[in-house]
C-alpha positions in Angstrom: 6.9 25.8 -9.9 3.5 27.6 -9.9 2.1 28.8 -6.6 -0.8 26.4 -6.8 1.6 23.4 -7.1 3.6 24.7 -4.2 0.4 24.8 -2.1 -0.1 21.2 -2.9 3.5 20.2 -2.3 3.2 21.1 1.4 0.8 18.2 1.8 3.5 15.9 0.5 6.0 17.2 3.0 3.6 16.7 5.9 2.9 13.1 4.6 6.6 12.2 4.7 7.1 13.5 8.2 3.9 11.8 9.5 5.0 8.5 7.8 8.2 8.5 10.0 6.2 9.3 13.1 3.8 6.4 12.4 6.6 4.0 11.6 7.2 3.4 15.3 3.6 2.6 16.0 4.4 -1.0 16.8 6.9 -0.2 19.6 4.4 2.4 20.9 1.7 -0.2 21.3 3.9 -2.9 22.8 5.7 -0.5 25.3 3.2 2.1 26.2 0.0 0.1 25.8 1.7 -3.2 26.8 -0.1 -5.1 24.0 1.3 -8.5 23.0 3.1 -8.6 19.7 0.4 -10.3 17.7 -2.4 -7.9 18.7 -0.1 -4.9 18.1 0.9 -6.2 14.7 -2.7 -6.8 13.8 -3.7 -3.2 14.6 -0.8 -1.8 12.6 -1.3 -4.2 9.6 -5.1 -3.7 9.5 -4.6 0.1 9.6 -1.9 0.0 6.9 -3.8 -2.4 4.7 -7.1 -0.6 4.9 -5.4 2.7 4.1 -4.0 1.3 0.8 -7.2 -0.7 -0.2 -9.6 2.2 0.4 -8.3 4.3 -2.6 -10.1 1.9 -5.0 -13.5 3.0 -3.5 -12.4 6.6 -3.2 -11.4 6.7 -6.8 -14.9 5.7 -7.6 -16.3 8.6 -5.5 -13.9 11.0 -7.2 -14.9 9.9 -10.7 -18.6 9.6 -10.1 -19.4 12.5 -7.7 -16.6 14.5 -6.0 -13.7 15.4 -8.2 -10.1 15.5 -7.0 -10.2 18.8 -5.2 -12.9 17.9 -2.8 -11.4 14.5 -2.1 -8.1 16.1 -1.4 -9.6 18.7 0.8 -11.8 16.3 2.9 -9.0 13.7 3.2 -6.5 16.4 4.3 -9.0 17.6 7.0 -9.4 14.0 8.1 -5.6 13.6 8.1 -5.2 16.7 10.3 -7.9 15.7 12.8 -6.5 12.1 12.8 -2.9 13.0 13.7 -4.1 15.5 16.2 -6.3 12.9 17.9 -3.4 10.5 17.9 -1.3 13.1 19.8 -4.1 13.7 22.2 -4.6 9.9 22.8 -1.2 9.6 24.5 -1.7 9.1 28.3 -0.6 12.4 29.9 -2.7 14.6 27.6 -6.0 13.5 29.1 -4.6 12.6 32.5 -7.6 13.9 34.4 -9.7 11.2 32.9 -7.7 8.5 34.6 -6.8 10.2 37.9 -4.0 12.6 37.0 -1.8 9.8 35.7 1.1 11.4 33.8 3.1 8.3 32.9 3.4 6.5 29.6 2.1 3.3 31.1 -0.8 1.0 30.4 -2.6 1.9 33.7 -2.7 5.5 32.5 -4.7 4.6 29.4 -8.5 5.0 29.9 -11.5 4.8 27.7 -11.0 8.4 26.5 -7.5 7.6 25.2 -8.7 4.4 23.5 -11.6 6.1 21.7 -9.3 8.9 20.5 -6.6 6.4 19.4 -8.9 4.2 17.3 -10.7 7.3 15.9 -7.3 8.7 15.0 -6.4 5.5 13.1 -9.7 5.6 11.1 -9.2 9.3 10.2 -5.6 8.9 9.3 -6.5 5.9 7.1 -9.0 8.2 5.3 -6.4 10.8 4.9 -3.7 8.5 3.5 -6.1 6.8 1.1 -7.5 10.2 -0.1 -4.0 11.4 -0.8 -3.1 8.2 -2.7 -6.2 8.7 -4.8 -6.1 12.4 -5.7 -2.8 14.0 -4.8 -0.8 13.1 -7.9 -3.7 13.5 -10.4 -4.8 16.9 -8.9 -1.2 18.1 -9.0 -1.0 17.2 -12.7 -4.2 19.1 -13.3 -2.5 22.3 -12.2 0.2 22.1 -14.9 -0.2 24.1 -18.0 1.7 21.6 -20.1 0.1 18.2 -19.5 2.8 16.5 -21.6 5.3 16.9 -18.7 3.6 15.6 -15.6 5.3 15.7 -12.2 5.4 13.0 -9.7 4.6 13.9 -6.1 8.2 13.6 -5.1 9.3 15.9 -7.9 6.6 18.4 -6.9 7.7 18.4 -3.3 11.2 19.6 -4.3 14.6 18.0 -3.7 15.3 19.9 -0.5 12.1 18.9 1.2 12.3 15.3 0.1 15.9 15.0 1.5 15.4 17.2 4.6 12.2 15.8 6.0 13.3 12.1 6.1 16.4 13.3 8.0 14.3 15.2 10.5 11.9 12.2 10.9 14.7 9.8 11.2 17.0 11.6 13.5 15.1 14.5 15.3 11.7 13.0 16.1 13.0 9.7 17.8 15.1 11.8 20.3 12.0 13.5 21.5 10.9 11.2 24.4 7.4 12.4 25.2 5.1 10.5 22.7 2.6 13.4 22.8 5.3 15.7 21.4 6.6 13.1 19.0 3.1 12.7 17.5 2.2 16.4 18.1 4.9 17.8 15.8 3.5 15.9 12.7 0.0 16.9 13.8 1.0 20.6 13.8 2.7 20.2 10.4 -0.3 18.4 8.9 -2.7 21.2 10.1 -0.5 23.9 8.7 -0.1 22.0 5.4 -3.9 21.6 5.1 -4.4 25.4 5.8 -1.8 26.3 3.2 -3.5 24.0 0.7 -6.8 25.7 1.2 -5.2 29.2 0.7 -4.6 28.2 -3.0 -8.2 27.1 -3.6 -9.0 30.1 -5.8 -6.0 29.3 -8.0 -6.6 25.6 -8.6 -7.9 24.2 -11.9 -10.8 21.9 -11.2 -12.0 18.9 -13.3 -15.6 17.8 -13.1 -16.5 14.1 -12.4 -16.7 12.2 -15.7 -18.1 8.9 -14.4 -16.3 5.8 -13.1 -15.2 2.7 -15.2 -16.1 0.7 -12.1 -19.8 1.6 -12.8 -19.3 0.1 -16.3 -18.1 -3.2 -14.8 -21.2 -3.3 -12.6 -23.4 -2.5 -15.6 -22.0 -5.4 -17.6 -22.8 -7.9 -14.8 -26.3 -6.5 -14.2 -27.1 -6.4 -18.0 -25.8 -10.0 -18.5 -27.6 -11.3 -15.4 -30.9 -9.7 -16.6 -30.7 -11.8 -19.8 -29.6 -15.1 -18.5 -32.4 -16.9 -20.4 -31.8 -15.3 -23.8 -29.7 -16.8 -26.6 -26.6 -15.2 -28.0 -26.8 -13.9 -31.6 -25.4 -16.2 -34.3 -23.6 -13.3 -36.0 -20.0 -13.1 -34.8 -19.9 -9.3 -35.5 -22.5 -8.8 -32.7 -20.7 -10.5 -29.9 -17.5 -9.4 -28.0 -14.2 -10.2 -29.6 -12.6 -11.7 -26.4 -13.4 -15.3 -26.1 -14.3 -17.0 -22.8 -16.8 -15.8 -20.1 -19.6 -16.2 -22.6 -22.2 -15.5 -20.0 -21.2 -11.8 -20.1 -21.8 -11.6 -23.8 -25.5 -11.5 -23.2 -25.0 -7.9 -22.0 -24.8 -6.8 -25.6 -28.0 -8.6 -26.6 -30.7 -6.1 -27.5 -34.3 -6.9 -26.6 -37.4 -5.5 -28.4 -38.0 -3.0 -25.6 -34.4 -1.6 -25.8 -34.8 0.8 -28.8 -32.9 3.6 -27.2 -29.6 2.6 -25.7 -29.2 5.7 -23.5 -32.4 4.8 -21.6 -31.2 1.2 -20.9 -27.6 1.7 -19.7 -28.0 -1.0 -17.0 -29.6 -3.5 -19.4 -27.6 -3.0 -22.6 -23.8 -2.6 -22.9 -21.5 -2.1 -25.9 -19.1 -4.7 -27.2 -16.1 -2.6 -26.0 -17.5 -2.5 -22.4 -17.9 -6.2 -22.3 -14.4 -6.8 -23.7 -13.0 -4.4 -21.0 -14.8 -6.3 -18.3 -13.4 -9.6 -19.5 -9.9 -8.1 -19.6 -10.2 -7.2 -15.9 -11.5 -10.6 -14.9 -8.7 -12.4 -16.8 -6.2 -10.4 -14.7 -7.6 -11.6 -11.4 -5.6 -14.9 -11.1 -2.3 -13.0 -11.7 -3.5 -10.3 -9.2 -4.0 -12.9 -6.6 -0.5 -14.2 -6.8 0.9 -10.7 -6.0 -0.8 -10.7 -2.6 1.9 -12.8 -1.0 4.5 -10.0 -1.5 2.2 -7.8 0.5 2.2 -10.4 3.3 6.0 -10.4 3.4 6.3 -6.6 3.2 3.9 -6.2 6.2 6.5 -7.8 8.6 8.9 -4.9 8.1 7.2 -2.2 10.3 5.8 -4.8 12.8 7.9 -7.8 13.7 11.2 -6.6 12.3 10.9 -3.4 14.2 9.8 -5.1 17.4 12.9 -7.3 17.2 15.1 -4.1 17.0 13.4 -2.5 20.0 15.3 -4.5 22.6 18.6 -4.9 20.7 21.7 -2.8 21.1 21.2 0.4 19.2 24.5 2.0 19.9 27.3 2.7 17.4 30.1 3.7 19.7 28.5 6.1 22.1 25.8 7.2 19.7 22.4 5.7 20.1 20.8 5.2 16.7 17.0 5.7 16.5 14.8 3.0 15.0 13.5 5.0 12.1 17.0 4.7 10.6 15.6 1.4 9.2 12.9 3.2 7.3 15.4 5.6 5.9 17.5 2.8 4.4 14.4 0.9 3.4 13.1 3.8 1.4 16.5 4.4 0.0 16.7 0.9 -1.4 13.1 0.9 -2.5 13.6 4.1 -4.5 16.9 2.8 -6.0 15.5 -0.5 -7.3 12.3 1.2 -8.5 14.5 3.7 -10.5 16.6 0.9 -11.9 13.4 -1.0 -13.0 12.2 2.1 -14.9 15.4 1.8 -17.0 14.8 -1.8 -18.0 11.9 -1.3 -20.5 14.0 1.3 -22.3 16.8 -1.2 -23.0 14.7 -4.2 -24.2 13.0 -4.6 -27.6 9.8 -6.2 -26.3 8.3 -4.8 -23.2 5.4 -7.3 -23.0 7.0 -9.6 -20.5 9.0 -7.1 -18.4 6.4 -6.9 -15.6 6.1 -10.7 -15.4 9.9 -11.0 -15.1 10.0 -8.2 -12.5 7.5 -10.0 -10.3 9.6 -13.1 -10.5 12.6 -11.2 -9.2 10.6 -9.6 -6.5 9.3 -12.9 -5.3 12.8 -14.3 -5.3 13.9 -11.4 -3.2 11.0 -12.0 -0.8 12.1 -15.6 -0.3 15.7 -14.5 0.4 14.4 -11.9 2.8 12.4 -14.5 4.8 15.4 -16.8 4.9 17.7 -14.0 6.1 15.1 -13.0 8.8 14.8 -16.5 10.0 18.5 -17.0 10.4 19.0 -13.7 12.2 16.1 -14.4 14.6 17.6 -17.8 15.3 20.8 -16.1 16.3 19.0 -13.5 18.4 17.1 -16.2 20.3 20.4 -18.1 20.9 21.8 -14.9 22.4 18.7 -14.5 24.6 19.0 -18.1 25.9 22.7 -17.8 26.6 22.2 -14.7 28.7 19.0 -16.0 30.5 16.7 -13.3 29.1 13.7 -15.5 28.3 11.8 -14.2 31.2 13.3 -10.7 31.1 11.6 -9.1 28.1 12.8 -5.6 29.0 16.5 -6.4 29.2 18.6 -5.0 26.4 20.0 -7.9 24.3 23.8 -7.7 23.7 23.4 -8.0 19.9 23.6 -5.1 17.5 20.3 -4.1 15.9 22.2 -3.7 12.6 22.0 -7.5 12.2 18.5 -6.7 11.0 19.7 -4.3 8.3 20.1 -6.9 5.5 16.5 -8.1 5.9 15.2 -4.5 5.8 17.3 -3.8 2.7 16.0 -7.0 1.0 12.5 -6.0 2.0 13.0 -2.5 0.4 14.1 -4.3 -2.8 10.9 -6.4 -2.7 8.8 -3.3 -2.3 10.5 -1.3 -5.0 10.6 -4.1 -7.7 7.0 -5.3 -6.9 5.6 -1.8 -6.9 7.1 -1.1 -10.3 6.2 -4.5 -11.8 2.6 -4.5 -10.5 2.1 -1.0 -11.7 3.5 -1.9 -15.2 1.3 -5.1 -15.3 -1.8 -3.1 -14.8 -0.7 -0.4 -17.1 0.0 -2.8 -19.9 -2.9 -5.3 -19.5 -5.8 -3.3 -18.1 -8.2 -1.5 -20.4 -7.4 2.1 -21.3 -10.7 3.2 -19.6 -9.2 2.2 -16.2 -6.0 4.2 -16.5 -6.8 6.2 -13.4 -7.0 3.1 -11.3 -3.7 1.5 -12.3 -1.5 2.8 -9.5 -4.4 2.5 -7.1 -4.7 -1.2 -7.8 -1.0 -1.5 -7.3 -1.4 -0.1 -3.8 -4.5 -2.3 -3.2 -2.6 -5.5 -4.0 0.0 -4.8 -1.3 -2.7 -3.6 1.1 -4.6 -6.9 0.6 -1.4 -8.8 1.5 -0.9 -6.5 4.6 -4.4 -7.3 5.9 -3.9 -11.0 4.9 -0.9 -11.2 7.1 -3.1 -10.8 10.1 -4.9 -14.0 9.0 -1.7 -15.8 8.3 -0.4 -15.1 11.8 -3.7 -16.3 13.3 -3.7 -19.5 11.3 0.0 -20.2 11.9 -0.4 -19.6 15.6 -3.4 -22.0 15.8 -1.6 -24.7 13.9 1.6 -24.4 15.9 -0.2 -25.0 19.2 -1.9 -28.2 18.1 -1.0 -31.2 20.1 -0.6 -29.2 23.3 2.6 -27.5 22.1 3.2 -23.8 22.9 2.2 -21.3 20.2 4.9 -19.7 18.2 3.4 -16.3 19.2 3.7 -15.7 22.9 3.1 -12.6 25.0 6.7 -11.4 24.6 9.0 -11.6 21.7 11.7 -13.4 23.7 9.4 -16.4 24.2 8.0 -16.4 20.7 9.4 -18.3 17.8 9.4 -15.8 15.0 12.1 -17.8 13.3 9.6 -20.6 12.6 7.1 -18.1 11.3 9.7 -16.6 8.9 10.5 -20.2 7.7 6.8 -20.7 7.2 6.6 -17.5 5.1 9.6 -18.8 3.1 7.7 -22.0 2.3 4.5 -20.0 1.4 6.5 -17.6 -0.7 8.2 -20.4 -2.6 4.9 -22.1 -3.2 3.4 -18.9 -4.4 6.3 -18.4 -6.8 5.6 -21.8 -8.4 1.9 -20.9 -8.6 2.8 -17.6 -10.1 5.0 -19.1 -12.8 2.2 -21.5 -13.8 -0.4 -18.6 -13.9 2.0 -16.3 -15.7 2.7 -19.0 -18.3 -1.0 -19.4 -18.9 -1.8 -15.7 -19.1 -2.1 -14.2 -22.6 -0.2 -10.9 -22.6 -0.9 -8.0 -24.8 1.6 -5.4 -26.0 2.0 -2.3 -23.9 0.1 0.8 -25.1 3.2 2.5 -26.5 4.2 -0.6 -28.6 0.6 -0.8 -29.9 0.8 2.8 -31.0 4.2 2.2 -32.7 2.9 -0.8 -34.6 -0.1 1.2 -35.7 2.1 4.0 -37.0 4.3 1.5 -38.9 1.3 -0.1 -40.5 0.0 3.3 -41.5 3.3 4.1 -43.1 3.4 0.8 -44.9 -0.1 1.4 -46.3 0.8 4.9 -47.5 3.9 3.5 -49.2 
C-alpha cells in the first residue's frame, strides 16, 4: 500500500478503538452521572443519530466548497479535541473545580465537567460524520488505479482490523478509571491525526465540482418562480418522468432567459428535473426504512443497560460488556458479506434490495420478540430475589441471555445497511452517486433520533389513567418488556406499510444491467 494510504489508514484504526470506548457510554451515564435510563438513552441516541445524519450536509460542503482533504483534516482535529475533552470531563481530572473530589460519583461532577462532556459529544459527532463523508472517497483518490478501489476496512489492513477490536473488547474494559479508559483512545486519535497530516504533501487532491443538492434546490426555486406560467404543449420540451407536474415549469424558458448560464436558478434542464423527481419518488420508501433505525438504536442503550447488572462471569472469568459489540459487528459483517453475493447469483437484480429490506424487517421483529421474552424472564428473576428496590444488586442471571438479541440486531444492521445502500445505488440518479452510502447512514440515524421520540410517546401513553410509566428511574422498576412488545407491533405495522409502498414503487434496472442491455442493443444493431 502506498505511504499516503497508510497515513489515512491510521485514522481508521483510531476510529475502531474509539467506537469500542464509546460503546459503554450508556453505563457511564447511568453509573457515574446517575442519570435515569431514558435520559441517558436520549443523550446516546441523539449523539449517534446526529453523527450519522450530519454527513448529508457535510457532503454538500465537500462538493461545493471544501474538498475531501480539508473535510478530513478538520473533522479529524474535531475528533481529537472531542475525545480528549471526553477524557477530561471525567470527575477526577478537574477535581479542583468541585472541591478536590476524586470519585466517579455524581456529586463530583460540576459545571466544568458538564460543559466539557457536551462539547466533547458535539466535536466527536463532527469527527464521525466527517470521516463518514470523506474517508473512503479520499482514500480512493490516492490510488493510481481507480478501477480497483479499496474499502476503509481493506485499507486499514487485516491485522489492525482484527487486533483493535480485541484490544477495545478485552483490554479497555479492564481499565477501571474512566479517565484512562477514554484517555487511551484520545491519545490514539491525536497520534492518528498527526500521522495523517504528515502525508499532506503526498496526497492527491480533488477540487470541489459542485453539489447535486444545489441542483435539487434550483429545480424547486425555478419551478416556484414560474407558478403562473403554462407548460409547453410540445412533449419534447417537458421532462420524461410523469407526475409532479408542478416541477416541470422549471424548464419553461421566459423571454428574458436568453442565456441559460446567467439564469441557473430560474431555468433548469429536463435531466435536472427528472433527477429531482426520481429523488422525490424515493421518499416514501425511504420513510419505511426508518423503523429499522429505531430498533437498532436499542442495542447500545437499553440492551447494554440490561447487561450491566447481570452476571458477567464465565467460570471465574469476568467478561466485559464490549464483548457484545464484538459479536454484533461479527454478525453484521457476515450478513453484509452474504448479501453481497446474492446479486451475483440472480438474473434480475432489480428487486434484490426490496427483498433484502423485507428480510431485515422480519429480523427486527424477531429481535424485538426475543428481547421482550428475555426481559420478562429477567424481571421475574428480580422479583423472586426481591431486587426491585435494589438497583445496584447483581442479578443471578447470565448476561449471555442477551446474546441472541444482539446477534439478531447485528443481522438487522448488516442486511438493512446493504439493502438500503443498494436501493439508493439502483434507484437514485447517477448525479447523486457520492451521496448513496451517506443516505444509507442517514436513514439509520433518523431512526436513532426518532427512538427518543418513541420512548417519550410510549412513556406518556403508558402512564395514562394514573398508571406507572413503563420507564422508571431504575431499570428494575421499568417495564422494558412492554416497550419491546410495542416495538414489535410498530415494526410489524411498518412491514405491512413497506410491502404496500414497495408494491407501488416503480423500480428501474440497476446501472450495470442498463449498461449490459445497451451493449446488447448495440451489438444487435451492428449485426
